C-alpha positions as CSV (number, residue, x, y, z in Angstrom):
1,M,70.0,107.2,199.2
2,R,72.5,105.4,201.4
3,L,76.0,104.2,200.9
4,R,76.8,100.6,201.3
5,V,80.2,98.8,201.2
6,N,80.9,95.2,200.6
7,P,83.6,94.4,203.2
8,I,84.6,91.3,201.4
9,T,85.2,93.0,198.0
10,C,86.8,96.2,199.4
11,E,90.6,96.2,199.3
12,G,91.1,99.5,201.1
13,H,92.3,101.6,198.2
14,G,90.7,104.7,199.8
15,L,89.6,106.4,196.6
16,C,86.1,106.8,198.0
17,A,87.3,108.8,200.9
18,E,89.3,111.1,198.6
19,L,86.2,111.7,196.5
20,L,83.7,112.0,199.3
21,P,85.5,113.1,202.5
22,E,82.3,114.7,203.8
23,L,80.8,111.3,204.4
24,I,83.6,108.7,204.3
25,Q,86.7,108.4,206.5
26,L,89.3,105.7,206.5
27,D,90.2,103.4,209.4
28,D,93.8,102.7,210.3
29,W,94.1,100.1,207.5
30,G,92.6,102.3,204.8
31,Y,89.1,100.8,204.8
32,P,86.1,103.1,204.5
33,I,84.0,103.9,207.6
34,F,80.8,106.0,207.4
35,D,77.4,106.3,209.2
36,D,74.4,104.5,207.9
37,A,72.8,107.9,207.5
38,E,71.1,109.2,204.4
39,V,73.3,110.8,201.8
40,P,72.3,114.5,201.6
41,R,70.8,115.5,198.3
42,Q,73.5,118.0,197.6
43,L,76.2,115.2,197.9
44,E,74.4,112.6,195.8
45,A,76.4,113.4,192.6
46,H,79.6,113.2,194.6
47,A,78.5,109.9,196.1
48,R,77.7,108.5,192.6
49,R,81.1,109.5,191.4
50,A,82.8,107.8,194.4
51,V,80.8,104.6,193.7
52,A,81.7,104.7,190.0
53,A,85.4,105.2,190.8
54,C,85.7,102.2,193.2
55,P,88.2,99.9,191.6
56,T,86.7,96.8,193.2
57,L,83.1,97.8,192.9
58,A,82.7,97.4,196.6
59,L,80.8,100.7,197.1
60,A,77.1,101.0,196.3
61,L,74.5,103.7,196.5
62,E,71.1,102.3,197.4
63,R,67.7,103.8,197.9
64,G,67.0,103.9,201.6
65,A,63.8,102.3,202.6
66,V,61.8,104.0,205.3
67,A,62.2,102.0,208.5
68,A,59.0,100.5,209.8
69,P,58.1,101.5,213.3
70,K,59.1,99.0,216.0
71,P,56.3,97.1,217.7
72,G,55.1,99.0,220.7
73,A,56.7,102.3,219.6
74,R,54.6,105.4,220.2
75,K,53.7,107.5,217.2
């Protein structure tokens, strides 16, 4: 699972960072910043709660697809 934010919809309320500080920080204007890393299984419930609490529905939790190897990459 991966977190995604819609930057157009997000209004910088910061509730997501309060509910999931392990993964989400806020920039100087209050907008969420986080790595595009996989959400650890032990934090998935907290991530779902942060997504559900977003007042503008800008935060989403999506199943992360396994990236295909780049052409020419060694196995």
